[in-house]
C-alpha positions as a printed NumPy array, in Angstrom:
array([[  4.589, -41.525, -35.656],
       [  6.245, -40.422, -38.892],
       [  4.992, -42.065, -42.058],
       [  7.545, -42.275, -44.831],
       [  6.31 , -42.585, -48.391],
       [  2.79 , -41.89 , -49.521],
       [ -0.398, -42.769, -47.663],
       [ -1.415, -45.291, -50.296],
       [  1.725, -47.397, -49.827],
       [  1.338, -47.191, -46.069],
       [ -2.286, -48.371, -46.346],
       [ -1.169, -51.343, -48.457],
       [  1.429, -52.326, -45.846],
       [ -1.233, -52.212, -43.139],
       [ -3.522, -54.439, -45.207],
       [ -0.694, -56.964, -45.499],
       [ -0.32 , -56.924, -41.709],
       [ -4.077, -57.299, -41.355],
       [ -3.939, -60.439, -43.508],
       [ -1.107, -61.794, -41.387],
       [ -3.139, -61.245, -38.223],
       [ -6.1  , -63.118, -39.729],
       [ -3.773, -65.999, -40.573],
       [ -2.261, -65.91 , -37.103],
       [ -5.671, -66.21 , -35.443],
       [ -6.66 , -68.985, -37.849],
       [ -3.406, -70.775, -37.037],
       [ -3.981, -70.548, -33.292],
       [ -7.457, -72.041, -33.65 ],
       [ -6.222, -74.799, -35.95 ],
       [ -3.159, -75.657, -33.876],
       [ -4.795, -75.637, -30.445],
       [ -8.415, -76.533, -31.166],
       [ -8.222, -78.315, -34.55 ],
       [-10.831, -75.901, -35.879],
       [-10.575, -73.899, -39.099],
       [-11.975, -70.452, -38.399],
       [-13.35 , -68.516, -41.384],
       [-12.552, -64.834, -41.907],
       [-16.176, -63.898, -41.238],
       [-16.13 , -65.713, -37.894],
       [-12.834, -64.05 , -36.979],
       [-14.417, -60.646, -37.647],
       [-17.203, -61.532, -35.189],
       [-14.89 , -62.711, -32.385],
       [-14.861, -61.02 , -29.012],
       [-12.293, -61.393, -26.222],
       [-14.962, -63.082, -24.078],
       [-15.66 , -65.695, -26.774],
       [-11.942, -66.382, -27.181],
       [-11.542, -66.947, -23.44 ],
       [-14.338, -69.534, -23.595],
       [-12.788, -71.307, -26.599],
       [ -9.233, -71.747, -25.298],
       [ -8.634, -73.743, -22.113],
       [ -5.128, -72.309, -21.601],
       [ -4.962, -68.68 , -20.494],
       [ -1.725, -67.918, -22.375],
       [ -3.15 , -69.14 , -25.687],
       [ -6.355, -67.186, -25.129],
       [ -4.325, -64.057, -24.329],
       [ -2.181, -64.447, -27.467],
       [ -5.32 , -64.749, -29.591],
       [ -6.949, -61.758, -27.892],
       [ -3.817, -59.668, -28.498],
       [ -3.912, -60.525, -32.203],
       [ -7.603, -59.613, -32.313],
       [ -7.04 , -56.254, -30.595],
       [ -4.174, -55.328, -32.936],
       [ -6.225, -56.453, -35.952],
       [ -9.181, -54.26 , -34.925],
       [ -6.861, -51.304, -34.336],
       [ -5.325, -51.711, -37.796],
       [ -8.772, -51.929, -39.398],
       [ -9.675, -48.585, -37.835],
       [ -6.405, -46.994, -38.985],
       [ -6.933, -48.291, -42.532],
       [-10.456, -46.802, -42.584],
       [ -9.041, -43.464, -41.421],
       [ -6.332, -43.514, -44.09 ],
       [ -8.79 , -44.417, -46.824],
       [-11.117, -41.575, -45.806],
       [ -8.289, -39.019, -45.851],
       [ -6.985, -40.135, -49.237]])
């Protein structure tokens, strides 16, 4: 993947996407379970826990996908911050 611009700007864009993923997971919990999930609880989520929370498989899978992408971005941000 080619990164245009400097690493700092790219890291900021990833943090924006990370925030959007947190909001997406919060929205799924609120919309389908009427439960407001805190950021700390989202950080502690596992795919197994999500499968237990959501009765519908497609909703559970959507939430798990957001969680996996969020964790991947967190790792990339850490890598960028270390190299900067």
